[in-house]
C-alpha positions, 0 to 999 in steps of 0.5 A: 846895624852900624856902618862898621858891621855892614862893611865887609872889610871891617874884620880885616881892618880890625885885625890890621889895627890890632896887629899894628897896635901890638907893635907899639911899645908899652911905656908909662912915659911917652915922648912924642917925636917925628917917629911917632907923630902922624899928620893928615889933612882934616875935612876942613883941610880937604875943603880948603884944598878943593877951594884953592884948586878952584881959585887957581883954575879960575885965576888961570882962566881969567888971568886974575892977578889978585886971584893968584895972590889970594890963592898963594896967600891961603896956600902959604898960610895952610903950609905954615899952619901944617908946620905949627900943628905938627910942632904943637905935639912934637917934643911933648912928654906924656907921663901916666900917674899910678891909677887909683881904685875903680869899680866896674861900671863906674868911670875910671880917671887916668891922671896924665902930666904933659911936659914941654921944654919949649920956650913957647906955649902949646895950645889945643892938645886933646887926650882920649881913649883910642876909639872914643870921643870923650876928649880932655883938652889942655894947654901946656905952658912954656917950659912947664907942665899941665895935668889932664884927666882922661875918663873911661869905663871898664866893663869887666872886673879884675886886673886890666891893662890901661886902654890905648890912648891917643893925643891929638891937636888941630891947632892953629887953623884946624886944616890938619889933624896931628895925632899920636898913639900911646900904649901905657904899661900900667895895669888897673885893678877893677873892683866889682860894682857894689850892689845899689840896694844891699841888704843889712850886714850879716849877723856876727859870729861868736869867736868860739864858733857859736851862733850869731847874736850881734848884727847891724841894723839897716847897715848903719847902726849897731844894736845897743847904744849908751851915753857918750864917754870922753874916751869914746872915738868920734866914729862911735858917736851916733850923729843922727841921734845927736842931731835929733837931741839938739833939735829937742834942745839937748846937747847929750851925745849917744855912742854905739855900745861895742862892748858886747860886739867885741865878743863877736866877729863879722864875717862876709862870706860868699856862700852867705851872700844870696842865691844869685850868680857869682857876679851878683854875690861879689857885688853884694860883698863889695857893698858890705865891705864898703858899709862895714868900712864906713861903720869902722867895725872889724870884718873878715872876708871868706872867698873860695881859697881865700880867708882874710881875718877880721880887721879894719882900716884903709889897708884892710879895705883895699885888701878885701876889695882886691880879693873880690876883684881877683876872685 
């Protein structure tokens, strides 16, 4: 059992933390000021304070002038370091770029720009998801900007809000920890995790509603091939067979025969994705969408209450993945 589960005050602390975070504004552009930047001594700072207290008591007890000098010199350095540490974050503007696509169980990347208008560089600035310890560190040049990528792993599909982020620095001495809490307003659409080993694409359906006749073997090739024609797009060339022919000393190219396949439609149907649970079937459909997109074939998607007509391309792929995420 973790220490948090053994702490009887843990539920109360979680409620207080959630209440406090809910009061923070939702924004994708966040400027750090005196009102939202916090500072406390770090463990090293606490140890330094205890050491300075011992040095001061010893200097008073033994009337050591050099002890006074060392104590006040270290104390002055710590005070200056506190000011510099707080100023490292103060005045920086954080800007969250539009999140890209993400599959459940895989790491999602958040692209964040750090902008500074100060004439001196800022060093040792870290960004992370609040509560995690995977930091992305960067330096911000004078009157410039720096790009940082923060990774996190969503555990549920659908439309999810970007998690709360934190910015931190301990520059220059490490005796103080300065941090800020940021709640982005952006949302992220999490697609189902594609099945690792998915079966071949299902058989095609006749456009007139007849039985299936054309299918894809192994999820990689069409039934039927023919000699390459100069008008064939490169996506129809079977490069595996071309490599085998080249190894035999022949430069003949082979294309997929799609003339017969054009009389049929490839439909990816949730009802035909297997007897597993809903999440497993959505995972299989996601793998089929990606496989059909790689092959460049037209495919449609059938979900409860949703039917997307067969098409191809990046826009169609995104539309199908969004439907699977929101199913």
